[in-house]
TORMARPA-469839 format. One record per atom (N, C-alpha, C): residue in three letters; y, x, z. Coordinates in steps of 0.2 Angstrom, whole numbers, padded with zeros to 4 digits, always signed. Layout:
<sites>
ALAYXZ
...
</sites>
This chain:
<sites>
MET+0310-0210+0002
MET+0309-0213-0005
MET+0306-0220-0005
THR+0310-0223-0007
THR+0307-0231-0006
THR+0304-0233-0012
LEU+0297-0237-0010
LEU+0294-0238-0017
LEU+0292-0245-0018
SER+0292-0248-0023
SER+0291-0256-0023
SER+0284-0256-0023
PRO+0281-0262-0022
PRO+0273-0264-0020
PRO+0270-0263-0027
THR+0274-0262-0033
THR+0272-0261-0039
THR+0270-0254-0042
THR+0274-0249-0038
THR+0275-0243-0040
THR+0270-0237-0037
ALA+0266-0235-0041
ALA+0263-0230-0037
ALA+0265-0222-0037
LEU+0266-0218-0033
LEU+0268-0212-0031
LEU+0261-0208-0033
LEU+0263-0203-0038
LEU+0257-0199-0040
LEU+0259-0191-0039
ASP+0255-0187-0035
ASP+0256-0182-0034
ASP+0252-0177-0037
LEU+0254-0172-0042
LEU+0250-0168-0047
LEU+0250-0161-0043
ARG+0251-0160-0038
ARG+0251-0152-0036
ARG+0243-0150-0035
THR+0243-0143-0035
THR+0235-0142-0031
THR+0234-0143-0026
PRO+0227-0143-0024
PRO+0225-0147-0017
PRO+0228-0143-0013
PRO+0228-0137-0012
PRO+0231-0132-0005
PRO+0240-0135-0005
ALA+0243-0134-0012
ALA+0250-0137-0010
ALA+0251-0143-0006
TYR+0246-0149-0010
TYR+0246-0156-0008
TYR+0244-0155+0000
GLN+0239-0153+0002
GLN+0238-0153+0008
GLN+0243-0149+0013
SER+0246-0145+0011
SER+0251-0143+0016
SER+0257-0147+0018
GLY+0257-0151+0013
GLY+0264-0156+0016
GLY+0265-0162+0008
HIS+0264-0169+0010
HIS+0266-0173+0004
HIS+0267-0179+0007
HIS+0271-0184+0002
HIS+0274-0190+0004
HIS+0268-0194+0008
LEU+0269-0198+0013
LEU+0265-0201+0015
LEU+0260-0206+0012
ASN+0265-0209+0006
ASN+0263-0215+0002
ASN+0260-0212-0005
ALA+0259-0204-0006
ALA+0258-0203-0012
ALA+0250-0202-0013
SER+0246-0202-0019
SER+0241-0202-0021
SER+0240-0195-0026
HIS+0235-0190-0024
HIS+0234-0185-0026
HIS+0229-0184-0032
LEU+0232-0182-0037
LEU+0227-0181-0042
LEU+0229-0174-0045
PRO+0225-0169-0045
PRO+0229-0163-0049
PRO+0231-0162-0056
PHE+0235-0160-0057
PHE+0237-0159-0066
PHE+0231-0155-0068
ALA+0229-0151-0066
ALA+0222-0148-0069
ALA+0217-0154-0071
ALA+0216-0158-0066
ALA+0211-0163-0066
ALA+0212-0169-0070
LEU+0218-0171-0073
LEU+0221-0177-0075
LEU+0217-0180-0079
ILE+0215-0176-0084
ILE+0211-0180-0090
ILE+0203-0181-0088
MET+0200-0177-0085
MET+0193-0179-0081
MET+0194-0183-0076
ARG+0197-0184-0073
ARG+0198-0189-0067
ARG+0203-0196-0070
ARG+0204-0197-0075
ARG+0209-0202-0078
ARG+0207-0208-0074
HIS+0200-0210-0074
HIS+0197-0217-0072
HIS+0201-0218-0063
GLU+0204-0212-0061
GLU+0207-0214-0053
GLU+0214-0216-0054
LEU+0215-0217-0060
LEU+0222-0219-0060
LEU+0223-0227-0061
PRO+0228-0229-0059
PRO+0228-0238-0058
PRO+0228-0241-0064
PRO+0228-0248-0065
PRO+0227-0251-0071
PRO+0232-0248-0077
PRO+0233-0247-0083
PRO+0237-0246-0088
PRO+0243-0251-0086
GLY+0248-0249-0088
GLY+0256-0252-0087
GLY+0259-0253-0079
THR+0255-0250-0074
THR+0256-0248-0066
THR+0262-0243-0068
PRO+0269-0245-0065
PRO+0274-0240-0066
PRO+0271-0234-0061
LEU+0274-0228-0062
LEU+0272-0222-0059
LEU+0277-0219-0057
ARG+0278-0216-0050
ARG+0283-0210-0050
ARG+0279-0204-0050
VAL+0281-0199-0053
VAL+0277-0193-0054
VAL+0280-0185-0052
LEU+0275-0183-0046
LEU+0279-0177-0043
LEU+0273-0170-0046
HIS+0278-0165-0044
HIS+0274-0158-0047
HIS+0278-0153-0044
ASP+0277-0148-0044
ASP+0280-0142-0042
ASP+0280-0138-0048
ASP+0278-0138-0053
ASP+0279-0136-0060
ASP+0281-0140-0065
ALA+0288-0137-0068
ALA+0292-0142-0071
ALA+0289-0143-0078
ALA+0285-0138-0081
ALA+0283-0137-0087
ALA+0276-0142-0087
ASP+0272-0142-0083
ASP+0266-0146-0082
ASP+0269-0153-0081
LEU+0275-0155-0076
LEU+0277-0161-0076
LEU+0279-0164-0082
THR+0281-0161-0087
THR+0284-0164-0093
THR+0278-0164-0096
ILE+0272-0162-0097
ILE+0266-0163-0101
ILE+0263-0169-0098
ALA+0262-0170-0090
ALA+0260-0175-0087
ALA+0262-0182-0089
VAL+0270-0182-0090
VAL+0274-0186-0091
VAL+0272-0190-0098
SER+0273-0185-0102
SER+0270-0187-0109
SER+0264-0190-0111
GLN+0258-0187-0105
GLN+0251-0189-0107
GLN+0248-0195-0103
LEU+0254-0197-0098
LEU+0253-0205-0095
LEU+0257-0208-0100
GLN+0263-0208-0102
GLN+0266-0213-0105
GLN+0262-0215-0113
ASP+0256-0210-0114
ASP+0252-0211-0120
ASP+0247-0215-0117
TRP+0245-0215-0112
TRP+0239-0219-0108
TRP+0241-0226-0106
SER+0249-0228-0107
SER+0254-0234-0106
SER+0255-0235-0099
TYR+0256-0229-0097
TYR+0259-0229-0089
TYR+0266-0228-0091
PRO+0272-0234-0087
PRO+0278-0233-0087
PRO+0280-0228-0081
VAL+0284-0221-0083
VAL+0284-0216-0079
VAL+0292-0220-0077
VAL+0293-0221-0068
VAL+0299-0224-0068
VAL+0304-0215-0066
SER+0300-0212-0064
SER+0303-0204-0061
SER+0299-0199-0063
ALA+0301-0193-0064
ALA+0297-0186-0063
ALA+0302-0182-0059
LEU+0298-0181-0053
LEU+0302-0177-0048
LEU+0299-0169-0047
LEU+0302-0165-0046
LEU+0300-0158-0044
LEU+0300-0159-0036
VAL+0294-0158-0033
VAL+0293-0155-0026
VAL+0294-0148-0025
ASP+0301-0146-0022
ASP+0303-0141-0020
ASP+0304-0140-0012
ALA+0306-0135-0010
ALA+0308-0134-0002
ALA+0312-0140+0000
GLU+0318-0141-0004
GLU+0323-0147-0002
GLU+0320-0153-0001
ARG+0314-0155-0005
ARG+0311-0162-0005
ARG+0308-0161+0000
LEU+0305-0156+0002
LEU+0299-0157+0007
LEU+0303-0158+0013
ALA+0309-0154+0014
ALA+0312-0154+0021
ALA+0316-0161+0021
HIS+0317-0165+0015
HIS+0320-0171+0016
HIS+0314-0176+0018
TRP+0308-0176+0016
TRP+0304-0180+0017
TRP+0302-0179+0026
ARG+0301-0172+0029
ARG+0301-0171+0035
ARG+0305-0174+0039
GLN+0312-0173+0037
GLN+0318-0177+0042
GLN+0316-0183+0043
SER+0314-0187+0038
SER+0313-0194+0037
SER+0307-0197+0040
GLY+0304-0193+0041
GLY+0297-0195+0044
GLY+0292-0196+0039
GLU+0292-0195+0032
GLU+0288-0196+0028
GLU+0284-0191+0026
LEU+0283-0185+0029
LEU+0281-0179+0026
LEU+0272-0180+0032
VAL+0267-0178+0027
VAL+0261-0178+0032
VAL+0258-0173+0029
THR+0253-0171+0033
THR+0248-0164+0028
THR+0241-0168+0028
GLY+0237-0164+0026
GLY+0230-0165+0026
GLY+0228-0167+0020
GLN+0222-0172+0019
GLN+0219-0173+0011
GLN+0221-0181+0010
SER+0223-0184+0015
SER+0224-0191+0014
SER+0227-0192+0008
SER+0226-0198+0004
SER+0227-0201-0003
SER+0226-0207-0003
GLU+0232-0211-0005
GLU+0231-0218-0007
GLU+0227-0218-0014
ARG+0222-0222-0012
ARG+0218-0226-0019
ARG+0223-0230-0023
LEU+0221-0228-0030
LEU+0226-0230-0035
LEU+0221-0235-0038
TRP+0215-0234-0039
TRP+0209-0236-0043
TRP+0207-0243-0040
GLN+0205-0247-0044
GLN+0200-0252-0042
GLN+0194-0252-0043
ALA+0191-0255-0040
ALA+0182-0255-0041
ALA+0181-0263-0045
ASN+0176-0266-0046
ASN+0177-0271-0049
ASN+0179-0279-0046
GLY+0181-0282-0048
GLY+0183-0287-0042
GLY+0179-0289-0037
ALA+0172-0291-0040
ALA+0168-0294-0035
ALA+0167-0290-0030
LEU+0167-0285-0032
LEU+0164-0279-0028
LEU+0170-0278-0022
GLU+0175-0278-0022
GLU+0181-0277-0019
GLU+0181-0282-0014
LEU+0179-0289-0017
LEU+0178-0296-0013
LEU+0172-0294-0009
ALA+0167-0293-0010
ALA+0160-0292-0007
ALA+0162-0287-0001
LEU+0162-0282-0003
LEU+0161-0275+0003
LEU+0164-0279+0010
PRO+0170-0281+0009
PRO+0172-0282+0017
PRO+0171-0289+0019
ARG+0167-0292+0015
ARG+0166-0299+0017
ARG+0157-0299+0020
TRP+0153-0297+0015
TRP+0145-0298+0017
TRP+0142-0291+0017
SER+0145-0287+0015
SER+0141-0279+0014
SER+0140-0278+0023
HIS+0133-0276+0024
HIS+0132-0274+0032
HIS+0127-0267+0031
PRO+0130-0262+0029
PRO+0128-0255+0029
PRO+0124-0254+0035
ALA+0118-0250+0035
ALA+0112-0249+0040
ALA+0116-0244+0045
GLN+0116-0245+0050
GLN+0118-0240+0055
GLN+0115-0233+0055
PRO+0120-0229+0057
PRO+0117-0221+0055
PRO+0110-0219+0058
ALA+0108-0222+0063
ALA+0102-0221+0067
ALA+0096-0223+0062
SER+0097-0228+0059
SER+0092-0231+0055
SER+0093-0228+0047
GLY+0097-0225+0047
GLY+0098-0221+0039
GLY+0103-0224+0036
PRO+0108-0222+0031
PRO+0111-0226+0027
PRO+0108-0231+0023
ALA+0113-0235+0020
ALA+0111-0241+0016
ALA+0111-0238+0010
ARG+0107-0241+0005
ARG+0106-0238+0000
ARG+0109-0244-0006
ALA+0112-0241-0011
ALA+0115-0245-0017
ALA+0114-0243-0023
LEU+0114-0246-0028
LEU+0111-0246-0035
LEU+0118-0247-0039
ASP+0121-0243-0043
ASP+0126-0244-0048
ASP+0124-0245-0056
LEU+0122-0250-0058
LEU+0119-0250-0066
LEU+0125-0251-0071
ALA+0123-0245-0076
ALA+0128-0245-0081
ALA+0135-0243-0078
CYS+0136-0237-0073
CYS+0141-0236-0068
CYS+0147-0233-0072
GLY+0147-0232-0078
GLY+0153-0230-0082
GLY+0155-0222-0078
SER+0162-0221-0078
SER+0165-0217-0074
SER+0166-0217-0068
GLY+0161-0223-0065
GLY+0160-0223-0057
GLY+0164-0226-0053
ARG+0169-0230-0053
ARG+0173-0232-0048
ARG+0170-0237-0044
ASP+0165-0239-0045
ASP+0160-0244-0041
ASP+0156-0240-0036
ALA+0154-0234-0038
ALA+0149-0229-0035
ALA+0152-0225-0029
LEU+0160-0224-0032
LEU+0165-0221-0028
LEU+0164-0224-0021
LEU+0167-0231-0023
LEU+0168-0236-0017
LEU+0164-0237-0012
LEU+0157-0238-0016
LEU+0152-0239-0010
LEU+0149-0233-0007
ALA+0150-0226-0008
ALA+0150-0220-0006
ALA+0155-0221-0001
MET+0162-0222+0000
MET+0167-0222+0004
MET+0164-0227+0010
HIS+0162-0232+0007
HIS+0159-0237+0014
HIS+0151-0235+0015
GLY+0150-0229+0015
GLY+0145-0226+0018
GLY+0137-0227+0015
TYR+0137-0230+0008
TYR+0131-0232+0006
TYR+0127-0224+0002
ASP+0122-0224+0002
ASP+0119-0219+0000
ASP+0117-0221-0009
VAL+0121-0219-0014
VAL+0122-0223-0020
VAL+0119-0218-0024
LEU+0115-0221-0030
LEU+0112-0220-0036
LEU+0116-0224-0042
ALA+0119-0220-0046
ALA+0124-0221-0051
ALA+0119-0221-0058
ILE+0120-0225-0062
ILE+0114-0224-0068
ILE+0119-0226-0074
ASP+0118-0222-0080
ASP+0122-0224-0084
ASP+0119-0220-0091
HIS+0121-0223-0098
HIS+0117-0216-0103
HIS+0122-0213-0105
LYS+0128-0212-0103
LYS+0133-0207-0106
LYS+0133-0202-0100
VAL+0133-0196-0104
VAL+0133-0190-0102
VAL+0140-0187-0097
ASP+0145-0189-0103
ASP+0151-0187-0101
ASP+0153-0192-0096
ALA+0153-0198-0096
ALA+0154-0204-0090
ALA+0151-0202-0084
LEU+0145-0199-0084
LEU+0143-0195-0078
LEU+0145-0191-0075
ALA+0148-0187-0079
ALA+0151-0180-0078
ALA+0158-0181-0074
ARG+0161-0185-0078
ARG+0168-0189-0074
ARG+0167-0191-0066
LEU+0161-0195-0065
LEU+0160-0198-0060
LEU+0159-0191-0053
LYS+0155-0186-0057
LYS+0153-0181-0052
LYS+0160-0177-0050
ALA+0164-0176-0054
ALA+0171-0173-0053
ALA+0175-0177-0049
SER+0175-0183-0048
SER+0178-0186-0043
SER+0174-0185-0036
ALA+0168-0188-0037
ALA+0164-0187-0030
ALA+0165-0180-0027
SER+0165-0177-0031
SER+0166-0168-0028
SER+0172-0168-0026
ALA+0178-0170-0028
ALA+0185-0170-0028
ALA+0185-0174-0019
LEU+0183-0179-0019
LEU+0184-0183-0014
LEU+0177-0183-0008
GLN+0174-0177-0008
GLN+0169-0175-0005
GLN+0165-0180-0003
LEU+0161-0183-0008
LEU+0156-0188-0008
LEU+0150-0186-0011
VAL+0144-0187-0010
VAL+0138-0186-0012
VAL+0135-0193-0016
ILE+0134-0192-0022
ILE+0131-0199-0027
ILE+0127-0196-0030
HIS+0121-0200-0030
HIS+0116-0197-0034
HIS+0117-0199-0041
THR+0116-0197-0048
THR+0116-0199-0054
THR+0109-0197-0058
ARG+0108-0202-0061
ARG+0103-0203-0068
ARG+0107-0205-0074
CYS+0105-0201-0079
CYS+0106-0201-0087
CYS+0100-0204-0090
CYS+0101-0210-0092
CYS+0095-0216-0095
CYS+0098-0221-0098
ASP+0093-0223-0104
ASP+0096-0229-0107
ASP+0092-0235-0104
LEU+0096-0240-0101
LEU+0095-0246-0097
LEU+0092-0250-0102
GLU+0091-0250-0108
GLU+0089-0256-0112
GLU+0081-0253-0116
ASP+0080-0246-0114
ASP+0075-0245-0116
ASP+0069-0247-0112
PRO+0063-0251-0115
PRO+0059-0255-0112
PRO+0056-0250-0106
ALA+0054-0244-0107
ALA+0052-0240-0103
ALA+0056-0239-0096
PHE+0060-0240-0097
PHE+0066-0239-0091
PHE+0063-0243-0085
ALA+0062-0237-0078
ALA+0059-0241-0072
ALA+0063-0238-0066
LEU+0063-0240-0061
LEU+0065-0237-0055
LEU+0059-0237-0050
ALA+0057-0232-0048
ALA+0051-0230-0044
ALA+0054-0231-0037
ASP+0060-0230-0036
ASP+0062-0229-0029
ASP+0066-0235-0027
ALA+0063-0242-0029
ALA+0068-0249-0027
ALA+0069-0249-0022
ALA+0071-0256-0019
ALA+0072-0258-0013
ALA+0078-0256-0011
PHE+0084-0257-0016
PHE+0091-0255-0013
PHE+0093-0262-0008
ASP+0098-0259-0005
ASP+0103-0264+0001
ASP+0106-0267-0005
LEU+0110-0265-0009
LEU+0116-0269-0013
LEU+0114-0265-0020
VAL+0115-0270-0025
VAL+0115-0267-0033
VAL+0122-0271-0036
THR+0124-0267-0040
THR+0131-0269-0043
THR+0131-0267-0050
ILE+0133-0272-0055
ILE+0134-0271-0061
ILE+0139-0273-0063
ALA+0145-0270-0068
ALA+0151-0273-0069
ALA+0152-0271-0077
ARG+0155-0277-0081
ARG+0157-0276-0088
ARG+0150-0274-0091
TYR+0144-0277-0090
TYR+0139-0273-0093
TYR+0134-0281-0092
LEU+0131-0282-0099
LEU+0125-0288-0098
LEU+0120-0285-0103
HIS+0113-0285-0101
HIS+0107-0283-0105
HIS+0102-0290-0102
ARG+0102-0295-0104
ARG+0096-0300-0100
ARG+0091-0299-0099
PRO+0087-0295-0103
PRO+0081-0292-0100
PRO+0081-0289-0093
LEU+0086-0286-0090
LEU+0086-0283-0084
LEU+0086-0288-0079
LEU+0090-0295-0081
LEU+0092-0299-0075
LEU+0084-0301-0070
PRO+0080-0302-0073
PRO+0073-0306-0069
PRO+0071-0298-0066
ARG+0073-0292-0068
ARG+0070-0286-0064
ARG+0073-0284-0057
LEU+0081-0287-0057
LEU+0085-0286-0051
LEU+0082-0288-0044
ARG+0078-0294-0044
ARG+0074-0296-0039
ARG+0069-0291-0036
ASP+0066-0287-0040
ASP+0061-0283-0037
ASP+0066-0275-0036
TRP+0071-0274-0038
TRP+0076-0269-0036
TRP+0080-0269-0030
LEU+0080-0276-0027
LEU+0085-0278-0021
LEU+0079-0278-0016
ALA+0081-0276-0010
ALA+0077-0276-0004
ALA+0078-0283+0000
PRO+0074-0287+0004
PRO+0074-0292+0006
PRO+0081-0292+0011
GLY+0084-0297+0009
GLY+0092-0299+0012
GLY+0097-0294+0009
GLY+0095-0291+0003
GLY+0100-0287-0001
GLY+0105-0291-0004
LEU+0111-0287-0007
LEU+0115-0290-0010
LEU+0117-0289-0017
LEU+0117-0293-0021
LEU+0118-0293-0028
LEU+0124-0295-0030
VAL+0129-0290-0034
VAL+0137-0290-0034
VAL+0137-0290-0042
TYR+0138-0294-0046
TYR+0138-0294-0053
TYR+0146-0297-0055
GLU+0148-0293-0060
GLU+0155-0295-0063
GLU+0155-0294-0070
THR+0155-0298-0076
THR+0154-0297-0082
THR+0159-0303-0086
PHE+0159-0300-0093
PHE+0162-0306-0096
PHE+0159-0311-0098
ALA+0162-0317-0099
ALA+0160-0325-0097
ALA+0162-0327-0104
ARG+0159-0332-0106
ARG+0161-0335-0113
ARG+0166-0338-0113
GLY+0170-0336-0119
GLY+0178-0335-0119
GLY+0181-0330-0121
ALA+0179-0325-0119
ALA+0181-0317-0119
ALA+0183-0317-0128
GLU+0176-0321-0132
GLU+0177-0318-0138
GLU+0184-0321-0142
ARG+0187-0326-0139
ARG+0194-0329-0142
ARG+0199-0324-0140
PHE+0197-0318-0135
PHE+0202-0313-0137
PHE+0200-0306-0139
SER+0200-0301-0135
SER+0199-0295-0139
SER+0189-0294-0137
GLY+0186-0299-0135
GLY+0181-0297-0134
GLY+0177-0295-0128
PRO+0171-0295-0128
PRO+0166-0295-0133
PRO+0164-0300-0137
LYS+0163-0300-0142
LYS+0161-0307-0147
LYS+0156-0309-0147
ARG+0152-0304-0146
ARG+0143-0307-0147
ARG+0141-0311-0140
ALA+0137-0316-0142
ALA+0135-0321-0137
ALA+0130-0316-0132
GLU+0126-0311-0134
GLU+0121-0308-0131
GLU+0125-0304-0124
TYR+0132-0304-0126
TYR+0137-0299-0120
TYR+0141-0303-0117
LEU+0138-0310-0117
LEU+0144-0315-0113
LEU+0139-0320-0109
LEU+0141-0321-0101
LEU+0139-0325-0098
LEU+0140-0332-0098
GLU+0136-0336-0100
GLU+0137-0345-0099
GLU+0138-0347-0093
GLN+0141-0351-0092
GLN+0144-0355-0085
GLN+0138-0356-0082
GLY+0136-0355-0076
GLY+0132-0357-0071
GLY+0125-0353-0074
GLU+0125-0348-0078
GLU+0118-0343-0081
GLU+0117-0340-0074
LEU+0122-0336-0071
LEU+0118-0331-0064
LEU+0117-0337-0058
SER+0120-0342-0057
SER+0118-0347-0051
SER+0111-0350-0053
ALA+0109-0352-0059
ALA+0103-0354-0061
ALA+0097-0348-0059
LEU+0099-0344-0062
LEU+0094-0338-0061
LEU+0091-0337-0055
PHE+0097-0336-0050
PHE+0095-0335-0044
PHE+0097-0340-0038
ALA+0094-0347-0041
ALA+0096-0353-0036
ALA+0092-0352-0031
ASP+0087-0349-0029
ASP+0084-0348-0023
ASP+0087-0343-0018
TRP+0092-0340-0019
TRP+0096-0335-0015
TRP+0101-0338-0011
SER+0104-0335-0007
SER+0111-0337-0006
SER+0115-0334-0009
ILE+0120-0340-0013
ILE+0124-0337-0018
ILE+0131-0338-0013
LEU+0134-0333-0014
LEU+0140-0332-0009
LEU+0147-0332-0014
LEU+0147-0331-0020
LEU+0153-0330-0023
LEU+0151-0332-0031
ALA+0153-0338-0035
ALA+0152-0339-0042
ALA+0158-0342-0044
GLN+0162-0337-0048
GLN+0169-0339-0050
GLN+0169-0338-0056
VAL+0174-0339-0059
VAL+0178-0337-0067
VAL+0183-0334-0066
VAL+0187-0329-0066
VAL+0193-0328-0066
VAL+0197-0324-0072
SER+0203-0323-0073
SER+0204-0319-0080
SER+0208-0313-0079
LEU+0205-0308-0081
LEU+0210-0301-0083
LEU+0217-0303-0086
ALA+0219-0297-0085
ALA+0227-0297-0087
ALA+0229-0300-0093
ASP+0222-0297-0098
ASP+0223-0298-0106
ASP+0220-0306-0107
GLY+0219-0310-0102
GLY+0218-0317-0103
GLY+0210-0319-0103
ARG+0205-0312-0104
ARG+0198-0313-0104
ARG+0194-0314-0099
PRO+0191-0321-0098
PRO+0187-0323-0093
PRO+0182-0318-0090
VAL+0180-0317-0084
VAL+0176-0314-0081
VAL+0172-0318-0075
GLN+0165-0317-0077
GLN+0162-0322-0069
GLN+0160-0316-0064
GLN+0163-0318-0058
GLN+0161-0314-0051
GLN+0157-0318-0049
PHE+0151-0314-0047
PHE+0143-0317-0044
PHE+0142-0314-0039
VAL+0141-0316-0033
VAL+0139-0312-0027
VAL+0132-0318-0024
ALA+0127-0315-0023
ALA+0121-0318-0020
ALA+0117-0312-0016
ARG+0113-0316-0010
ARG+0109-0312-0006
ARG+0102-0314-0005
ARG+0099-0309-0007
ARG+0091-0311-0008
ARG+0089-0312-0002
PRO+0084-0318-0002
PRO+0081-0320+0005
PRO+0077-0316+0009
LEU+0078-0316+0015
LEU+0073-0311+0020
LEU+0066-0310+0018
SER+0062-0316+0016
SER+0056-0317+0016
SER+0054-0321+0011
</sites>
């Protein structure tokens, strides 16, 4: 099976069926968990080739994915003949390996391979904080990189989706449901090695990030910049970063990245990465 670089191969079979044999380029998302773990899909608009061993469920899944704005290039039944073909062509593998379709926030995807230095196992895992985590793609990626993660959001359903993904991916992520904009919000267990925030801005929290990051810790921030109001929003100034705002606020830190990029829909977002001084 030849896939273009922009086409994703999504296998919807049960975990035992997938693990017993699947295409080496496949990503696994069981049909039964498709809605709960929707955040593990690639960005809408990504072409998909969908696989399942149940024809009725395959039809339902294709309809659902199309409703979510995914072009379905093909819907294929996985039967003994297809598995034999993959085996003959050297494309059949076993186990839980699965291609990651989803992306974390762009600043975090850039920062982890460049500037993140988790502690060695002997000294304990590095600690990460994901504020306003939503369904938790950033938290999942941090856990995959060996961090001990605390993910916080005010939406119970979003945290439930994160927990479902963490369990399926065999990751341990601590969650906390609370209102970040409540003046009483506090973190007694501060001193994180990395703090990340994406698509969220509440300016009263910004000075407190200094207290929550350990010396040498990394701040990774990505959210909408002034100019997004000309597109689909957010429209209100309190949700939009001004040019150079974070660089000025953290001018005494080592600023590793400060740039504005555009999303596919044209909205500008600021990507900011800075390291707290050691002393």
